[in-house]
C-alpha positions in Angstrom: -48.6 94.4 -54.3 -47.1 91.6 -56.5 -49.3 88.7 -57.4 -48.6 85.4 -55.7 -48.3 82.5 -58.1 -48.5 78.9 -57.1 -45.8 76.6 -58.2 -46.9 73.3 -59.6 -46.3 70.2 -57.4 -44.3 67.4 -58.9 -46.2 64.6 -60.2 -46.1 61.2 -58.6 -44.3 59.8 -61.6 -41.5 62.4 -61.2 -41.2 61.6 -57.5 -41.0 57.8 -58.2 -38.4 58.4 -60.9 -35.9 59.9 -58.4 -33.1 57.4 -57.5 -33.2 55.9 -54.1 -30.2 56.8 -52.0 -28.9 54.7 -49.1 -25.6 55.3 -47.5 -23.5 52.1 -47.3 -21.4 51.8 -44.2 -17.7 51.6 -44.5 -15.9 48.3 -43.6 -14.4 50.0 -40.5 -17.9 51.0 -39.3 -19.1 47.4 -39.9 -16.2 46.0 -38.0 -16.7 48.3 -35.0 -20.4 47.5 -35.0 -19.6 43.8 -34.9 -17.2 44.3 -32.0 -19.7 46.5 -30.1 -22.6 44.1 -30.6 -20.5 41.1 -29.7 -19.3 42.8 -26.5 -22.8 43.8 -25.5 -24.0 40.2 -26.1 -21.0 38.9 -24.2 -21.8 41.2 -21.3 -25.4 40.0 -21.3 -24.4 36.4 -21.4 -21.7 36.9 -18.7 -24.1 38.7 -16.4 -26.8 36.1 -16.7 -24.4 33.2 -16.2 -22.6 34.9 -13.4 -25.6 35.7 -11.3 -27.7 32.6 -12.1 -25.2 29.7 -12.3 -21.5 30.3 -12.1 -21.0 32.3 -8.9 -24.4 33.6 -7.6 -24.2 36.2 -4.9 -27.3 35.0 -3.1 -29.6 37.6 -4.5 -31.0 36.6 -7.9 -32.3 40.1 -8.3 -28.8 41.2 -9.4 -29.5 39.5 -12.7 -31.7 42.5 -13.6 -28.4 44.5 -14.1 -28.3 43.1 -17.6 -31.6 44.7 -18.6 -30.1 48.1 -19.6 -27.7 46.3 -22.0 -30.7 45.1 -24.0 -31.7 48.7 -24.9 -28.9 49.6 -27.2 -28.9 46.5 -29.4 -31.4 47.8 -31.9 -29.6 51.2 -32.2 -26.2 49.5 -32.6 -27.5 47.2 -35.3 -29.0 50.2 -37.2 -25.7 52.2 -37.0 -27.3 55.0 -34.9 -24.5 57.4 -33.9 -26.4 58.6 -30.8 -26.6 55.0 -29.5 -22.9 54.5 -29.9 -22.3 57.8 -27.9 -24.5 56.9 -24.9 -23.4 53.3 -24.8 -19.8 54.5 -24.5 -20.9 56.2 -21.3 -23.1 53.4 -20.0 -20.3 50.9 -20.2 -18.4 52.6 -17.4 -20.9 51.4 -14.9 -20.2 47.8 -15.8 -16.5 48.5 -16.0 -16.6 49.9 -12.4 -18.5 46.9 -11.1 -16.0 44.6 -12.7 -13.0 46.4 -11.2 -14.7 46.5 -7.7 -15.5 42.8 -7.8 -12.0 41.8 -9.2 -10.0 43.8 -6.6 -12.4 43.8 -3.7 -11.2 40.5 -2.2 -9.4 40.7 1.1 -5.6 40.2 1.0 -4.6 36.6 1.1 -8.0 35.3 -0.1 -7.9 32.6 -2.7 -8.5 33.7 -6.2 -11.6 32.1 -7.4 -14.1 32.1 -10.2 -15.6 35.5 -9.2 -12.3 37.3 -9.9 -12.0 35.6 -13.3 -15.5 36.6 -14.2 -14.9 40.1 -13.0 -11.8 40.5 -15.2 -13.7 39.1 -18.1 -16.4 41.8 -17.6 -13.6 44.4 -17.5 -12.2 43.1 -20.8 -15.6 43.1 -22.5 -16.3 46.6 -21.3 -12.9 47.7 -22.6 -13.7 46.2 -26.0 -17.2 47.8 -26.1 -15.8 51.2 -25.2 -13.0 51.0 -27.8 -15.4 49.9 -30.5 -18.0 52.7 -29.7 -15.3 55.4 -29.5 -13.6 54.3 -32.7 -17.0 54.1 -34.5 -18.0 57.6 -33.4 -14.6 59.1 -34.1 -14.4 57.6 -37.6 -18.0 58.5 -38.6 -17.5 62.1 -37.5 -14.3 62.4 -39.5 -15.8 60.7 -42.6 -19.4 61.8 -43.1 -21.4 59.3 -45.1 -21.9 60.2 -48.7 -25.1 58.9 -50.4 -24.5 56.1 -52.9 -27.0 55.4 -55.6 -28.6 52.0 -55.2 -29.2 50.3 -58.5 -32.2 48.0 -58.8 
């Protein structure tokens, strides 16, 4: 039976001497992140303003629909690919609500603030989906390469 030899562990000085690597996001990734974060913040502001001041439906509990939009903010800011993927699915719930509210008026009813707010929600959802989809697609086609950070 061959003898087992232990390999020496690297010293702490050698571990500290290794260069630190941090992938730097591409300009396109930063632009899509800015669009996604802006759209999420816009949806939050629109939902709060809509249900509390602009055109309340009578039930203030509907303001709680913006709570799920608070969850992805940290992941979007940290460039987490998984967050961009599931937000691109979550956004369709808000898109559907906007379409239903925008087109759910009876024929001949006067167009009011509710319809304008609903189309605004649809527009923000479209921007959010496009930003998330573009971010995910670009990052999967261009994997990040580590870049040495100089101190």
